[in-house]
ROMIMAR-692078 format. One record per residue (C-alpha): x, y, z; chain; residue in one letter; residue number from 1. Coordinates in nm, 4 decimals. Layout:
REM residues N
<node <X, Y, Z>, 'A', 'a', NUM> ...
***
This chain:
REM residues 87
<node <-0.1509, 0.4493, -0.8803>, 'A', 'm', 1> <node <0.1813, 0.4800, -0.7071>, 'A', 'l', 2> <node <0.4694, 0.5546, -0.9404>, 'A', 'd', 3> <node <0.8225, 0.4162, -0.8873>, 'A', 'r', 4> <node <0.8833, 0.5224, -0.5263>, 'A', 'q', 5> <node <0.7006, 0.6259, -0.2135>, 'A', 'l', 6> <node <0.9032, 0.8620, 0.0011>, 'A', 'n', 7> <node <0.8414, 1.1694, 0.2161>, 'A', 'n', 8> <node <0.7266, 1.3918, -0.0689>, 'A', 'r', 9> <node <0.4904, 1.1401, -0.2267>, 'A', 'q', 10> <node <0.3501, 1.0117, 0.1037>, 'A', 's', 11> <node <0.1766, 1.3424, 0.1856>, 'A', 'd', 12> <node <0.0202, 1.3535, -0.1602>, 'A', 'e', 13> <node <-0.0916, 0.9905, -0.1235>, 'A', 'l', 14> <node <-0.2534, 1.0656, 0.2146>, 'A', 'r', 15> <node <-0.4426, 1.3622, 0.0709>, 'A', 'q', 16> <node <-0.5647, 1.1582, -0.2275>, 'A', 'n', 17> <node <-0.6812, 0.8676, -0.0101>, 'A', 'i', 18> <node <-0.8577, 1.1056, 0.2297>, 'A', 'e', 19> <node <-1.0409, 1.2674, -0.0613>, 'A', 'q', 20> <node <-1.1405, 0.9303, -0.2082>, 'A', 'l', 21> <node <-1.2597, 0.8038, 0.1297>, 'A', 'a', 22> <node <-1.4854, 1.1074, 0.1732>, 'A', 'r', 23> <node <-1.6617, 1.0359, -0.1557>, 'A', 'h', 24> <node <-1.6434, 0.6552, -0.1838>, 'A', 'h', 25> <node <-1.7465, 0.4191, 0.0913>, 'A', 'k', 26> <node <-1.6585, 0.1102, -0.1134>, 'A', 'q', 27> <node <-1.3125, -0.0441, -0.1424>, 'A', 'd', 28> <node <-1.0309, 0.1875, -0.2439>, 'A', 'i', 29> <node <-0.7773, -0.0107, -0.4463>, 'A', 'i', 30> <node <-0.4241, 0.1292, -0.4469>, 'A', 'l', 31> <node <-0.2428, -0.0022, -0.7550>, 'A', 'n', 32> <node <0.1203, -0.0631, -0.6550>, 'A', 'c', 33> <node <0.2335, -0.2316, -0.9777>, 'A', 's', 34> <node <0.4791, 0.0481, -1.0634>, 'A', 'r', 35> <node <0.6085, 0.0954, -0.7086>, 'A', 'l', 36> <node <0.9748, -0.0092, -0.7036>, 'A', 'q', 37> <node <1.0927, 0.1295, -0.3684>, 'A', 's', 38> <node <0.9457, 0.2565, -0.0455>, 'A', 'i', 39> <node <1.1135, 0.4601, 0.2279>, 'A', 's', 40> <node <1.0564, 0.4350, 0.6029>, 'A', 'a', 41> <node <0.8268, 0.7380, 0.5762>, 'A', 'v', 42> <node <0.6347, 0.5640, 0.2980>, 'A', 'g', 43> <node <0.5960, 0.2518, 0.5111>, 'A', 'i', 44> <node <0.4699, 0.4626, 0.8019>, 'A', 'e', 45> <node <0.2195, 0.6336, 0.5719>, 'A', 'q', 46> <node <0.0928, 0.3018, 0.4309>, 'A', 'i', 47> <node <0.0557, 0.1693, 0.7873>, 'A', 'n', 48> <node <-0.1341, 0.4807, 0.8976>, 'A', 'a', 49> <node <-0.3620, 0.4725, 0.5933>, 'A', 'l', 50> <node <-0.4388, 0.1004, 0.6277>, 'A', 'l', 51> <node <-0.5185, 0.1537, 0.9967>, 'A', 's', 52> <node <-0.7366, 0.4570, 0.9323>, 'A', 'r', 53> <node <-0.9255, 0.3429, 0.6221>, 'A', 'f', 54> <node <-1.0609, -0.0105, 0.6425>, 'A', 's', 55> <node <-1.1741, 0.0103, 0.2799>, 'A', 'q', 56> <node <-0.8164, 0.0611, 0.1525>, 'A', 'l', 57> <node <-0.6580, -0.2345, -0.0291>, 'A', 'r', 58> <node <-0.3141, -0.2694, -0.1846>, 'A', 'l', 59> <node <-0.3044, -0.4392, -0.5248>, 'A', 'a', 60> <node <-0.0338, -0.5678, -0.7582>, 'A', 'q', 61> <node <0.2448, -0.5180, -0.5063>, 'A', 'v', 62> <node <0.5856, -0.6207, -0.6444>, 'A', 's', 63> <node <0.7736, -0.8977, -0.4655>, 'A', 'e', 64> <node <1.0509, -0.6694, -0.3282>, 'A', 'p', 65> <node <0.8027, -0.4159, -0.1897>, 'A', 'v', 66> <node <0.5766, -0.6926, -0.0565>, 'A', 'a', 67> <node <0.8745, -0.8536, 0.1192>, 'A', 'a', 68> <node <0.9563, -0.5243, 0.2905>, 'A', 'l', 69> <node <0.5935, -0.4715, 0.3910>, 'A', 'l', 70> <node <0.5844, -0.8292, 0.5248>, 'A', 'q', 71> <node <0.8860, -0.7572, 0.7439>, 'A', 'l', 72> <node <0.6943, -0.4624, 0.8876>, 'A', 'c', 73> <node <0.3811, -0.6713, 0.9434>, 'A', 'g', 74> <node <0.1766, -0.4787, 0.6869>, 'A', 'l', 75> <node <0.1318, -0.7466, 0.4253>, 'A', 'f', 76> <node <0.0194, -1.1105, 0.4384>, 'A', 'p', 77> <node <0.2776, -1.3837, 0.4799>, 'A', 'e', 78> <node <0.2142, -1.5156, 0.1306>, 'A', 'k', 79> <node <0.1849, -1.3028, -0.1789>, 'A', 'l', 80> <node <-0.1566, -1.3354, -0.3444>, 'A', 'p', 81> <node <0.0041, -1.4889, -0.6545>, 'A', 's', 82> <node <0.1565, -1.7749, -0.4520>, 'A', 'e', 83> <node <-0.0198, -2.1096, -0.4442>, 'A', 'k', 84> <node <-0.1184, -2.2391, -0.0999>, 'A', 'p', 85> <node <0.0785, -2.5251, 0.0538>, 'A', 'd', 86> <node <-0.0953, -2.8625, 0.0285>, 'A', 'l', 87> 
***
């Protein structure tokens, strides 16, 4: 689980944790982002690198502000999962 912010210091720790999980688990790796309130440029780069490298990695419970930023960077779907589809 990410806690409050993802910046330079936390991004290296996140990478190491995901690498370790990926070595031992071939199933989906769910990254709980419910407590993530802010993300730096370094954090965005790390998320991009991890999503590119590990196809089993999924982001979950991403807050609207963080999701909007990730959308601007092309790393998150256009619609948040909680949004209802247009009819």
